[in-house]
LOFI-457878 format. One line per field, with one value per residue: residue in one letter; residue number from 1; z, y negated, x of N, C-alpha, C, O, CB in turn. Coordinates in steps of 0.02 Angstrom, whole numbers. Atoms other than C-alpha are relative to their C-alpha. Glycine has a CB too. Layout:
BEGIN
residuo	c(A, ...);
num	c(NUM, ...);
nup	c(Z, ...);
nnorth	c(Y, ...);
neast	c(X, ...);
caup	c(Z, ...);
canorth	c(Y, ...);
caeast	c(X, ...);
cup	c(Z, ...);
cnorth	c(Y, ...);
ceast	c(X, ...);
oup	c(Z, ...);
onorth	c(Y, ...);
oeast	c(X, ...);
cbup	c(Z, ...);
cbnorth	c(Y, ...);
cbeast	c(X, ...);
***
This chain:
BEGIN
residuo	c(M, N, L, I, V, D, I, G, N, T, S, T, K, L, A, V, F, D, G, N, K, M, L, S, Q, S, R, I, N, E, L, S, C, E, E, L, E, N, K, L, T, G, F, K, I, Q, K, A, I, V, S, S, V, K, R, L, P, S, Y, I, S, D, L, F, F, S, N, I, P, F, V, H, L, L, S, H, E, S, R, L, P, F, K, I, E, Y, D, N, P, E, T, L, G, S, D, R, I, A, A, V, A, G, A, F, N, L, F, P, G, T, E, V, L, V, I, D, A, G, T, A, L, T, F, D, F, L, S, P, N, I, Y, K, G, G, N, I, S, P, G, L, T, M, R, F, K, A, L, N, K, F, T, D, R, L, P, L, V, S, P, I, E, S, F, T, F, P, G, Q, N, T, A, D, A, I, V, A, G, V, I, T, G, V, V, Y, E, I, N, E, Y, I, R, T, F, E, D, K, Q, T, N, F, N, I, I, L, T, G, G, D, S, E, F, L, K, D, K, I, N, Y, H, I, T, Y, R, P, D, I, V, I, D, G, L, N, Y, I, L, E, Y, N, A, K);
num	c(1, 2, 3, 4, 5, 6, 7, 8, 9, 10, 11, 12, 13, 14, 15, 16, 17, 18, 19, 20, 21, 22, 23, 24, 25, 26, 27, 28, 29, 30, 31, 32, 33, 34, 35, 36, 37, 38, 39, 40, 41, 42, 43, 44, 45, 46, 47, 48, 49, 50, 51, 52, 53, 54, 55, 56, 57, 58, 59, 60, 61, 62, 63, 64, 65, 66, 67, 68, 69, 70, 71, 72, 73, 74, 75, 76, 77, 78, 79, 80, 81, 82, 83, 84, 85, 86, 87, 88, 89, 90, 91, 92, 93, 94, 95, 96, 97, 98, 99, 100, 101, 102, 103, 104, 105, 106, 107, 108, 109, 110, 111, 112, 113, 114, 115, 116, 117, 118, 119, 120, 121, 122, 123, 124, 125, 126, 127, 128, 129, 130, 131, 132, 133, 134, 135, 136, 137, 138, 139, 140, 141, 142, 143, 144, 145, 146, 147, 148, 149, 150, 151, 152, 153, 154, 155, 156, 157, 158, 159, 160, 161, 162, 163, 164, 165, 166, 167, 168, 169, 170, 171, 172, 173, 174, 175, 176, 177, 178, 179, 180, 181, 182, 183, 184, 185, 186, 187, 188, 189, 190, 191, 192, 193, 194, 195, 196, 197, 198, 199, 200, 201, 202, 203, 204, 205, 206, 207, 208, 209, 210, 211, 212, 213, 214, 215, 216, 217, 218, 219, 220, 221, 222, 223, 224, 225, 226, 227, 228, 229, 230, 231, 232, 233, 234, 235, 236, 237, 238, 239, 240);
nup	c(-15, 59, 62, 8, 71, 20, 106, -15, 78, 40, -3, -38, -65, 3, -90, -27, -72, -33, -73, -9, 18, 71, 2, 72, 14, 42, 70, 66, 59, 52, -35, 31, -12, -22, -70, -57, -18, -29, -54, -46, -32, -76, -49, 44, 1, 16, 24, 16, 41, 38, -8, 61, -28, 75, 12, -11, 54, -5, -15, -76, -31, 27, -35, -75, 2, 12, -68, -53, -29, -5, 10, -7, 30, -42, 39, -8, -20, -52, -53, -58, -76, 15, 51, 54, 22, 54, 70, 74, -57, 39, 5, -56, -30, -28, -88, -64, -49, -58, -37, -36, -20, -33, -71, -31, -60, -51, -53, 2, -28, -18, 54, -1, 44, 31, 29, 35, 40, 60, 68, 6, -81, 3, -73, 24, -66, -19, -50, -21, 47, 65, 42, -8, 35, -14, 67, 23, 21, 20, -55, 12, 59, 71, 5, 17, 85, 58, -16, 67, 105, 49, 23, 35, -19, -67, -13, -42, -81, -29, -40, -40, -54, 0, 95, -46, 15, 69, 55, 10, 65, 48, 8, -49, 6, 24, -63, -42, 25, 0, -63, -40, 18, -47, -63, -14, 9, -57, -56, 6, 6, -60, -37, 36, -21, -109, -27, 15, -28, -78, -4, 51, 25, 28, 35, 69, 36, 79, 27, -19, -58, -46, 4, -16, -34, -46, 23, 12, -64, -33, -19, 75, -8, 69, 29, 62, 29, -7, 62, -7, -42, 6, 38, -72, -77, 52, 38, -32, -12, 45, 21, -38);
nnorth	c(24, -62, 57, -34, 56, -41, 29, -31, 0, 56, 55, -22, 39, -20, -5, -9, -32, -1, -60, -30, 72, 40, 65, 43, -39, 71, -21, 32, -5, -33, -8, 29, -7, 66, 5, -29, 35, 43, 0, -68, 50, 18, -54, -71, -58, -55, -64, 29, -39, 17, -47, 37, -37, -14, -14, 38, 18, -5, 58, 14, -71, 42, 42, -48, -49, 48, 42, -21, -65, -45, 6, -57, 15, -51, -40, -69, -61, 31, -57, 27, -34, -39, -31, 6, -48, 28, -30, 16, 61, 45, 58, 38, 71, 18, 65, -29, -45, 65, 31, -24, -18, 57, -34, -43, 22, 24, -44, -52, -67, -3, -14, 67, 37, 94, 9, 72, 29, 49, 8, -49, -23, -80, -56, -38, -28, -21, -37, 73, -30, -10, 52, -33, 34, 59, 15, 67, 29, 71, 54, 77, 51, -51, -9, 64, 16, -74, 20, 62, -42, -59, 35, 49, 59, 15, 25, -29, 48, -30, 1, 48, -27, 27, -22, -43, -82, -19, 58, 45, 9, -52, 1, -28, -72, -45, -1, -43, -65, 6, -12, -33, -58, -13, -20, -59, -64, -8, -53, -67, -63, -32, -46, -68, -21, -11, -74, -52, 10, -26, 72, 24, 80, 11, 58, 36, 41, 13, 68, 20, -26, 66, 5, -52, -25, 25, -38, -59, -7, -61, 4, 0, 46, 46, 25, 57, -33, -92, -7, 11, -57, -83, 3, 2, -48, -20, 29, -38, -56, -11, 28, -45);
neast	c(68, 30, 76, 47, 32, 66, 40, 62, 39, -8, -69, -35, -27, -56, -40, -74, 7, -49, 26, 70, 15, 1, -38, 56, 43, 16, 44, 5, 28, -25, -61, -52, -48, -9, 29, -24, -53, 63, 28, -40, -50, -15, -12, -51, 39, -35, 55, 64, 49, 29, 55, 52, 46, -6, -56, -60, -24, -69, -59, 17, -43, -96, -33, -26, -32, -68, 5, 1, -19, 51, 74, 50, 35, 23, 29, 18, -75, -32, -20, 80, 10, 44, 49, 60, 63, 44, -4, -57, -8, -32, 32, 30, -58, -73, 12, 19, -36, -66, 47, -11, -45, 1, 45, -53, -28, 52, 45, -16, 41, 45, 51, 1, 50, -34, 74, -44, 58, -40, 20, 34, 7, -32, 21, -49, -4, -57, 24, -46, -54, 10, 73, 83, 24, 51, 76, -23, 39, -30, -1, 20, -9, 35, 54, 43, 19, 30, 75, 2, -30, 41, 40, -10, 23, -27, -82, -74, -17, -34, 15, 0, -8, 97, 52, 61, -6, -6, -21, 34, -12, -54, -81, -43, 22, -57, -26, 5, -2, -71, -36, 8, 0, -67, -13, 42, -44, -61, 20, 26, -63, -19, 79, -4, -77, -6, 36, -45, -73, -16, -47, -40, -7, 13, -27, 30, -49, 40, 3, 85, -4, -5, 49, 32, -37, 39, 52, 11, 18, -20, -39, -34, -59, -3, -97, -11, -64, -14, -48, -59, -46, -16, -55, -68, -25, -20, -80, -45, 11, -47, -66, -51);
caup	c(218, 119, -40, -36, -208, -221, -411, -380, -513, -502, -407, -327, -162, -109, 76, 149, 297, 421, 497, 557, 546, 397, 375, 210, 146, -31, -171, -363, -489, -630, -595, -677, -674, -634, -486, -404, -401, -338, -199, -139, -135, 29, 80, 14, -25, -6, -32, -119, -156, -290, -294, -447, -468, -686, -784, -723, -855, -919, -884, -699, -652, -747, -644, -477, -538, -584, -424, -298, -206, -186, -270, -235, -362, -270, -344, -298, -288, -166, 11, 124, 320, 271, 163, 13, -21, -185, -340, -464, -314, -502, -510, -329, -300, -260, -122, -59, -19, 50, 132, 222, 247, 355, 461, 502, 578, 663, 733, 723, 771, 769, 630, 553, 429, 303, 254, 108, 43, -119, -290, -272, -82, -34, 114, 127, 290, 369, 465, 575, 446, 312, 181, 166, 19, 2, -97, -199, -236, -314, -198, -169, -305, -435, -390, -401, -577, -632, -577, -719, -847, -871, -877, -950, -822, -663, -606, -547, -340, -237, -62, 76, 267, 265, 127, 179, 221, 136, -14, -34, -203, -341, -286, -98, -145, -248, -87, 45, -77, -92, 58, 162, 51, 91, 256, 269, 151, 276, 429, 372, 317, 489, 553, 443, 484, 700, 665, 611, 700, 894, 886, 760, 724, 617, 506, 384, 264, 96, 20, 75, 252, 357, 293, 334, 494, 608, 513, 554, 695, 770, 831, 703, 699, 573, 485, 320, 292, 310, 133, 156, 316, 255, 105, 238, 336, 143, 77, 234, 249, 81, 97, 230);
canorth	c(-228, -126, -212, -161, -186, -117, -143, -146, -142, -347, -422, -358, -366, -382, -356, -356, -245, -249, -69, -52, -261, -341, -506, -586, -537, -632, -608, -636, -624, -583, -485, -541, -544, -713, -726, -567, -654, -797, -706, -594, -749, -748, -558, -399, -273, -107, 16, -21, 78, 48, 122, 71, 115, 74, 91, -3, -109, -52, -207, -216, -47, -91, -226, -117, 12, -110, -220, -109, 48, 142, 151, 271, 266, 344, 490, 653, 732, 620, 703, 659, 717, 792, 913, 864, 966, 900, 993, 884, 769, 699, 603, 537, 357, 295, 165, 298, 414, 258, 205, 386, 397, 222, 326, 456, 347, 253, 389, 540, 722, 666, 664, 494, 415, 270, 182, 44, -87, -165, -163, 26, 89, 236, 372, 476, 591, 654, 811, 796, 845, 881, 759, 829, 711, 579, 501, 340, 221, 35, -102, -281, -361, -216, -208, -390, -391, -217, -299, -462, -371, -225, -337, -476, -592, -571, -695, -664, -714, -689, -622, -742, -707, -817, -742, -700, -523, -467, -583, -724, -764, -693, -736, -699, -524, -469, -518, -433, -286, -275, -305, -211, -73, -71, -79, 49, 162, 135, 193, 324, 408, 396, 455, 600, 623, 611, 761, 868, 796, 801, 645, 553, 364, 248, 139, -17, -79, -177, -335, -364, -275, -448, -480, -329, -284, -357, -274, -89, -37, 92, 61, 34, -25, -147, -148, -257, -202, -4, 11, -77, -2, 179, 133, 74, 226, 322, 244, 276, 448, 483, 410, 522);
caeast	c(1090, 948, 819, 671, 583, 386, 314, 120, -12, -16, 147, 311, 372, 535, 617, 790, 824, 953, 935, 769, 747, 666, 771, 657, 514, 455, 325, 330, 234, 334, 503, 645, 824, 847, 725, 784, 961, 843, 785, 936, 1071, 1159, 1122, 1260, 1160, 1221, 1071, 914, 746, 643, 457, 339, 172, 211, 358, 534, 596, 772, 871, 793, 876, 1045, 1049, 1029, 1114, 1277, 1266, 1220, 1311, 1167, 1000, 858, 724, 580, 457, 388, 564, 631, 691, 534, 524, 384, 269, 161, 20, -49, -84, 9, 117, 210, 68, 40, 104, 242, 164, 42, 193, 298, 140, 139, 307, 296, 148, 254, 376, 255, 165, 289, 211, 49, -114, -130, -273, -178, -324, -229, -356, -273, -305, -376, -444, -356, -374, -221, -208, -37, -82, 69, 207, 112, 24, -147, -196, -322, -468, -455, -582, -580, -536, -621, -574, -593, -771, -815, -737, -826, -989, -943, -848, -985, -1138, -1199, -1260, -1181, -1036, -865, -848, -741, -741, -796, -820, -1009, -1153, -1339, -1360, -1471, -1422, -1518, -1459, -1355, -1181, -1211, -1300, -1137, -1036, -1124, -1156, -972, -898, -1017, -1023, -819, -848, -973, -850, -698, -811, -899, -720, -667, -839, -802, -616, -661, -787, -642, -494, -488, -345, -285, -197, -279, -190, -238, -145, -169, -189, -372, -319, -305, -487, -561, -456, -612, -753, -719, -789, -657, -507, -368, -178, -167, 21, 9, 185, 169, 233, 376, 424, 402, 510, 656, 646, 644, 801, 892, 831, 895, 1074, 1110);
cup	c(-44, -39, -2, -71, -15, -40, 19, -74, -8, 38, 33, 50, 30, 88, -5, 69, 18, 42, -41, -9, -44, 23, -45, -27, -68, -47, -57, -18, -78, 23, -68, 10, 45, 68, 57, 29, 39, 62, 57, 12, 71, 41, -38, 20, -22, -16, -14, -25, -39, -1, -43, -18, -82, -3, 12, -42, -6, 28, 78, 41, -19, 50, 78, -6, -1, 46, 71, 15, -38, -2, -21, -58, 21, -51, 49, -1, 29, 76, 31, 55, -3, -62, -40, -25, -48, -45, -54, 33, -78, -10, 38, -22, 46, 74, 28, 38, 48, 72, 72, 32, 81, 72, 26, 50, 40, 47, 0, 46, 10, -73, -16, -70, -21, -42, -57, -48, -38, -42, -3, 113, -11, 75, 6, 94, -6, 48, 35, -51, -60, -37, -64, -82, 5, -64, -19, -39, -28, 67, -10, -64, -57, -7, -13, -96, -34, 8, -68, -49, -19, 29, -23, 40, 71, 10, 38, 72, 11, 96, 44, 69, -7, -56, 57, 15, 24, -53, 0, -79, -29, 33, 70, 8, -29, 65, 59, -39, 1, 35, 31, -28, 2, 48, 34, -13, 43, 75, -5, -10, 54, 39, -2, 37, 97, -9, -5, 37, 75, 11, -61, -6, -60, -42, -47, 1, -66, 18, 26, 72, 62, -10, 13, 72, 60, -13, -1, 56, 27, 3, -67, 24, -59, 0, -73, -58, -16, -60, -2, 40, -18, -81, 32, 10, -78, -34, 72, 28, -61, -15, 61, -27);
cnorth	c(50, -38, 59, -17, 62, -25, 11, -9, -115, -60, 53, -25, 16, 0, 6, 7, -17, 55, -3, -94, -18, -101, -46, 47, -64, 68, -7, 50, 31, 29, 11, 15, -67, -20, 61, -34, -66, 22, 37, -51, 6, 88, 38, 41, 58, 77, -25, 73, -36, 30, -60, 31, -6, -1, -49, 14, 23, -32, -10, 75, 11, -35, 28, 50, -27, -29, 34, 64, 81, -14, 77, -23, 51, 26, 51, 40, -36, 45, -44, 59, 39, 39, -14, 73, -35, 55, -10, -78, -45, -55, -51, -62, -6, -48, 63, 59, -50, -22, 60, 0, -69, 36, 45, -37, -37, 30, 84, 60, 8, -14, -76, -33, -67, -13, -70, -41, -52, 0, 55, -6, 67, 19, 42, 42, 35, 50, 57, -13, 31, -45, 37, -22, -51, -14, -91, -39, -71, -48, -65, -17, 27, 9, -62, -16, 41, -35, -58, 45, 52, 2, -58, -90, -17, -23, 27, -37, 31, 15, -68, 4, -11, 13, 33, 72, 17, -72, -27, -34, 35, 17, 22, 92, 53, -6, 33, 54, 43, 22, 30, 64, 18, 41, 82, 71, 13, 39, 36, 57, 6, 25, 72, 22, 5, 70, 56, 3, -23, -65, -8, -88, -34, -73, -42, -60, -40, -57, -35, 25, -42, -21, 38, 45, -6, 31, 71, 6, 75, -23, 19, -51, -26, -27, 3, 41, 75, 27, -1, 34, 66, -15, 3, 51, 59, 6, 32, 96, 44, -16, 7, 34);
ceast	c(-42, -50, -37, -49, -72, -44, -66, -25, 6, 64, 59, 17, 61, 30, 58, -7, 75, -11, -67, -59, -34, 39, -45, -54, -10, -63, -29, -42, 19, 59, 72, 85, 24, -39, 12, 69, -13, 13, 47, 57, -4, -27, 53, -17, 39, -29, -61, -51, -36, -72, -54, -54, -35, 69, 36, 45, 91, 56, -20, 44, 75, 7, 9, 54, 97, 22, -5, 44, -31, -74, -34, -69, -58, -58, 12, 43, 64, -7, -36, 1, -46, -35, -30, -33, -46, 19, 63, 54, 59, -44, -30, 37, 27, -27, -62, 54, 32, -53, 1, 61, 12, -58, 43, 69, -26, -16, 33, -42, -71, -44, -23, -47, 49, -52, 43, -51, 36, -39, -61, 6, 27, -7, 53, 15, 43, -18, 55, 64, -9, -50, -66, -29, -45, -39, 18, -72, 4, -13, -60, -10, -12, -80, -24, 4, -55, -75, -14, 17, -71, -81, -18, -10, 27, 72, 49, 13, 49, -35, -3, -21, -97, -49, -74, 17, -96, -6, -55, -13, 40, 56, 17, -26, 51, 62, -30, -29, 76, 37, -32, 11, 60, -8, -22, 11, 40, -34, -26, 76, 26, -45, 51, 64, -3, -36, 31, 41, -46, 28, 23, -7, -55, 38, -19, 40, -11, 1, -44, -16, -18, -93, -48, 5, -57, -61, -15, -4, 22, 55, 60, 89, 20, 74, -10, 44, 34, 42, 67, 47, 17, 52, 80, 29, 17, 82, 40, -2, 14, 58, 40, 39);
oup	c(-79, -10, -11, -85, -38, -30, 44, -127, -60, 21, 53, 61, 33, 126, -59, 110, -21, 99, -98, -23, -86, 69, -18, -26, -64, -51, -58, 1, -114, 73, -112, 45, 101, 110, 117, 89, 80, 98, 115, 66, 107, 102, -94, 77, -72, -32, 26, -59, -24, 22, -32, -7, -99, 46, -6, -57, 40, 52, 108, 97, 16, 88, 114, 39, 26, 52, 121, -38, -76, 40, -60, -54, 12, -98, 88, 7, 16, 84, 33, 44, 31, -117, -20, -48, -29, -47, -82, 9, -60, -22, 19, -55, 104, 131, 89, 93, 108, 130, 129, 93, 132, 133, 76, 106, 95, 106, 5, 99, 38, -122, 29, -115, 14, -87, -28, -101, -15, -31, -23, 155, -58, 122, -47, 141, -58, 102, 6, -49, -96, -22, -124, -113, 62, -121, 14, -86, -16, 107, -62, -96, -102, -62, -49, -140, -83, -35, -102, -99, -76, 53, -34, 20, 100, -3, 84, 73, -20, 119, 33, 44, -13, -111, 109, -8, 78, -44, 9, -103, -1, 38, 86, 51, -19, 74, 89, 2, 20, 34, 61, 8, 14, 56, 69, 16, 67, 103, 48, 15, 63, 87, 38, 85, 136, 27, 16, 58, 79, 40, -97, -6, -90, -27, -95, 36, -100, 74, 40, 95, 108, 44, 13, 84, 106, 37, -34, 94, 35, -49, -111, 60, -105, 32, -102, -112, -40, -54, -15, 26, -4, -86, 28, 12, -73, -53, 71, 62, -49, -74, 80, 6);
onorth	c(94, -77, 119, -72, 118, -68, 67, -22, -143, -117, 107, -86, 75, -47, 26, -27, -36, 52, -1, -104, -4, -141, -98, 109, -123, 129, -22, 108, 67, 0, 52, 64, -67, -50, 51, -45, -80, -6, 54, -43, 3, 96, 15, 64, 63, 130, -63, 121, -96, 86, -118, 91, 15, -5, -102, 64, 14, -6, -42, 79, 31, -17, 19, 61, 0, -21, 12, 94, 127, -41, 122, -82, 111, -9, 59, 100, -26, 88, -105, 120, 89, 13, 14, 126, -59, 85, 24, -135, -91, -111, -97, -63, 15, -56, 66, 85, -46, -35, 38, 9, -53, 30, 27, -17, -37, 14, 130, 48, 57, -23, -108, -49, -114, 22, -122, -18, -105, -9, 39, -32, 107, -18, 73, 6, 69, 25, 112, -70, 57, -55, 51, 24, -73, 10, -133, -12, -90, -50, -73, -17, -2, 25, -62, -37, 24, -19, -61, 69, 52, 50, -91, -147, -72, 8, 68, -95, 79, -11, -114, 6, 29, -15, 65, 102, 4, -123, 8, -55, 82, 75, 45, 132, 114, 45, 61, 87, 101, 76, 61, 106, 79, 101, 126, 122, 70, 88, 67, 112, 63, 61, 103, 60, 31, 117, 108, 58, -36, -106, 37, -124, 9, -132, -13, -107, -17, -81, -93, 17, -21, -31, 12, 91, 33, 47, 93, -23, 123, -55, 61, -101, 4, -69, 57, 69, 95, 62, 45, 63, 93, 29, 46, 61, 86, 48, 89, 127, 104, -9, -19, 68);
oeast	c(-15, -88, -24, -72, -66, -86, -74, 3, 23, 76, 36, 19, 77, 19, 81, -37, 119, -33, -88, -118, 9, 31, -65, -52, 5, -74, -88, -52, -17, 78, 85, 95, 50, -7, 3, 72, 30, 55, 35, 84, -54, -23, 64, -6, 73, -1, -88, -33, -38, -61, -71, -51, -90, 107, 11, 78, 131, 106, 24, 70, 122, 52, 59, 94, 144, 83, 24, 53, -16, -110, -18, -85, -48, -76, 60, 31, 123, -49, -25, 1, -38, -28, -81, -11, -100, 72, 106, 52, 96, -23, -67, 90, 23, -4, -63, 45, 45, -37, 9, 57, 44, -52, 72, 87, 0, -10, -7, -71, -95, -7, -50, -9, 69, -74, 61, -70, 57, -99, -117, 42, 25, -20, 48, 30, 45, -34, 49, 87, 33, -109, -72, -56, -50, -41, 47, -102, 61, -60, -92, -62, -43, -103, -74, -34, -88, -115, -65, -10, -94, -110, 33, 2, 23, 124, 43, 34, 72, -85, 36, -78, -144, -45, -78, 65, -123, -40, -104, -65, 69, 74, 72, -7, 50, 95, 17, -61, 81, 67, 12, 36, 60, 2, 3, -8, 38, -9, -27, 85, 49, -30, 86, 61, 37, -20, 5, 59, -106, -8, 43, -57, -87, 34, -44, 59, -57, 14, -33, -72, -52, -120, -103, -34, -46, -93, -62, 34, -15, 64, 57, 99, 48, 104, -4, 35, 88, 93, 105, 100, 70, 95, 124, 90, 71, 122, 62, 40, 23, 74, 92, 78);
cbup	c(-19, 37, -111, 62, -103, 49, -98, 63, 11, -8, 63, -21, 54, -56, 53, -15, 4, 28, 113, 108, -12, -32, -32, -83, 65, -62, 1, -45, -2, -57, 58, 16, -57, -58, -11, -18, -56, -27, -14, -48, -20, 30, 20, 3, -41, 49, 56, -67, 35, -46, 96, -69, 80, -53, -51, 58, -2, -41, -55, 14, -28, -77, -7, 32, -65, -42, -5, 12, 78, 52, -63, 93, -60, 78, -71, -39, -80, 2, 27, -52, 60, 19, 11, -71, 64, -29, -33, -101, 112, -61, -25, 82, 11, -72, -22, -16, -36, -64, -51, -13, -71, -59, -14, -68, -8, -18, -30, 10, 63, 58, 27, 2, 46, -57, 81, -57, 45, -34, -55, -65, 39, -30, -7, -47, 29, 22, -31, 87, 29, -6, -60, 82, -27, 24, 56, -58, 37, -75, -1, 22, -6, 8, 45, 53, -49, 39, 94, 1, 4, 12, 21, -57, -5, 38, 26, -51, 74, -16, 10, -27, 64, 0, -86, -41, 71, -14, -74, 44, -12, -67, -21, 79, -43, -87, 15, 55, -71, 1, 35, 29, -53, 33, 35, -27, -51, 23, 41, -74, -45, 35, -72, -90, -34, 77, -32, -53, -50, 19, 49, -69, -37, 22, -22, -2, -12, -28, -64, -56, 3, -40, -33, -50, 0, 1, -47, -34, 5, -28, 57, -75, 29, -1, 23, 31, 35, -4, -41, 13, 59, -12, -34, 77, 94, -28, -17, 55, 25, -35, -26, 36);
cbnorth	c(-82, 76, -41, -6, -11, 16, 68, -35, 54, -32, -85, 13, 6, -46, 65, -61, 93, -57, -34, 55, -31, -1, 8, -21, 23, -54, 10, -14, -52, -40, 77, -60, 18, -44, -7, 73, -11, 13, 29, 91, -75, -89, 46, 14, -9, 2, 56, -66, 37, 5, 26, -10, -31, -52, 22, 6, -78, 2, -85, -1, 71, -63, -66, 48, 41, -51, -42, 4, -9, 29, -60, 7, -7, -26, 6, 22, 44, -73, 27, 5, -43, -24, 21, -41, 24, -81, -25, -37, 36, 27, 12, 29, -58, -57, -132, 34, 49, -117, -10, 34, 8, -73, 45, 39, -24, -12, 0, -11, 16, -39, 54, -21, -23, -10, -32, 28, -31, 20, 14, 76, 1, 7, 54, -58, 32, -50, 32, 9, 44, 62, -71, -52, 27, -70, 10, 12, 8, -35, -33, -48, -29, 87, 32, -77, 15, 114, -43, -75, 90, 94, 5, 20, 2, 57, -58, -19, -1, -41, 43, -40, -40, -87, 113, 6, 52, 58, 17, -36, -49, -31, -79, -53, 1, -31, -57, -22, -9, -44, -46, -14, 10, -58, -54, -10, 4, -93, -8, -1, -10, -35, 8, -3, -79, -78, 19, 0, -74, 74, -2, 42, -5, 15, 13, -19, 41, 31, -6, 43, 23, -75, -13, 34, -31, -69, -13, 38, -16, 67, 30, -61, 31, -71, 70, -78, -23, 51, -42, -49, 14, 68, -61, -13, 34, -33, -118, -45, 3, -7, -77, 39);
cbeast	c(-13, -42, 20, -30, 82, -38, 21, -46, -129, -84, -16, 35, -45, 37, -15, 51, -24, 14, -4, -1, 43, -114, 79, 51, -61, 97, -30, 65, -10, 8, -16, -14, 28, -22, -76, 9, 35, -82, -65, 29, -12, -63, -69, 77, -58, 41, -16, 14, -43, 37, -20, 31, -42, -35, 8, 27, -19, 13, -6, -106, -37, 16, -36, -62, -34, -2, -62, -60, -29, 11, -12, -28, 26, -25, 23, -38, 37, -32, 79, -102, -16, -28, -34, 32, -48, 14, -59, -72, 56, 21, -30, 14, -17, 55, -59, -72, 58, 28, -80, -18, 51, -30, -76, 32, 46, -52, -95, 62, 22, -2, -65, 79, -81, 88, -84, 75, -64, 68, 65, 41, -85, 93, -72, 74, -50, 42, -61, 39, 32, -18, 51, -61, -12, 38, -120, 74, -31, -40, 81, 49, 64, 28, -23, 41, 67, 8, -8, 60, 111, 41, -19, -48, -73, -8, 6, 79, -53, 66, 25, -29, 61, -11, 62, -74, 82, -63, 25, 26, 15, 29, 38, -11, -60, 32, 8, -33, -27, 18, 19, -50, -28, 28, -34, -50, 37, 33, -24, -59, 62, 33, -105, 7, 67, -67, -59, 26, 66, 58, 65, -25, 80, -46, 40, -87, 49, -79, -10, -61, 58, 73, -1, 16, 71, -2, -3, 36, -75, -7, -11, -74, 56, -60, 82, 51, 37, -81, -11, 0, -26, -99, -12, -21, -92, -38, 13, 2, -59, -16, -2, -20);
***
C-alpha cells in the first residue's frame, strides 16, 4: 500500500492507496508521530511520498524512513514524466508539481490548465508533456484576511452564497468584491488561454473549488483530489 502525505500551509492531508484505488483519506491540523500512527493503524505501508510546502520536521522524516521500505520526498529533482520549463525549478511548490502530475495522468498527451483555489489561487499550464509555468495570486481566505488586517475598519468576513450585488452594506460589499473578483479572474484566465490554445482541458481543485465550481462560465473538470492523485502517480513513477 502507498501512503501519501501532503503538508500544506494550514493542514496536512493523508491518503492510503492500493495501486490507483484510494482506500482512506483524512486531514489533520497538527502533524505528529502519534497522529500518524493513529491514522495508519491497520494499513501495511510499503511505499510513501511526502510533499511539503514547508520544512519537514526531522522526527517525522525519521519515522517514515525507519518504518517504510520506500520513501520519496518530492522535489524539483524527482523523476517526472514531463519536462519542467521554469527558470528556478527549486522554488516551484511541490503541490503545484503534484497537481500537474495528476493532470498529466488524467489527460495524457493533452494541454491542461490546472486551477488550484486554495490558500493561494494558482494557474499552471501543461502543454502537453511540458510544464510551461503558471501564475499565483491570493486565494479567497487570504483576500478576506488582507482586507481586515491592512485596514482599520473593515471586518473579517467569510465566503457566503447569498449577498447583495452591488453590496448594500460593508459585509456584502467585501463578500461581493472578493468572490466576484476571484470568479472574474478565473474566467478571464480561461478566456485568455482559449484565445491562444485550440483545445485544452481545465481542472479545478483546491479547498475552495467546491464553492467556486458552479460560478465559472466554462466547462471544467472538478477534481478536488488532483494533488493527492498526482502524488500517488509520482510515487509509483519513482518507485519503478
